N, C-alpha and C positions, 0 to 999 in steps of 0.2 A: 424310228424303234424309239424314240425318247417320248413318244405318246403313250399313255397308260393303256389303252385301249389294245394297240399291237403288243404290249408288253403281257396283257391277260391273254390273248390269244395265244401268243407263244406257248405261255405255260400249260394252256389249254391241251396244244398238239404234244407237249412234252407227255401230259398226263395221258393221253389218249395212245400216245406209243408204248407207254409202259403198261398200259392196260391191254394192247396186242400184245404184248411180250409175255405176260401173265397167263394170258389166254393159251398161248403155245405151250407154256409149262403144265396146264391144266389138262391139254390134249394130250402131252406126252405121259401124264399120271393115267390118264384113262386107258391110253394103249397099254401099258404095264398093268393093267388093272388096282394100280393105287391109288384113289381117288378118296381122298379124307373128306369131302364137301356134301352137302346135301343137296337137293334139286331145290329148295327153295333159296338156298346160298346163290345159284346158278341162275334163277330167273328174277332174284335183286340184282345181281352183278352185271346182267344183261341189260338192264336198263341205265348204267352209268353212262356209255358213249351216247344215249339219245340226250341226257340232259346236258351233257356237256358241249353237243353240238347245237343246242338251242341256246344255250348261252352265248355259245361263239358267235353264231348267227346274231343274236341281238345285240351283243357288244358292238360287230363290224358295222351293224346298219345303224344303228342308232349312235353309236358312239357316244355312251352318256357320260364319261369318266373324260 
């Protein structure tokens, strides 16, 4: 865990876990018809895990740091 690439990977996994729980909150908001977000927000928010996962793969394969 002392290597920087592993720390970056761990932080990315924590961010993805937080992302997962926020999606659960948004889903429950939809269930009670209390959505405060626009469709554009969700289109952009949907791209976050893709960007993070590409970064994680890059860091793990190339270990640049």
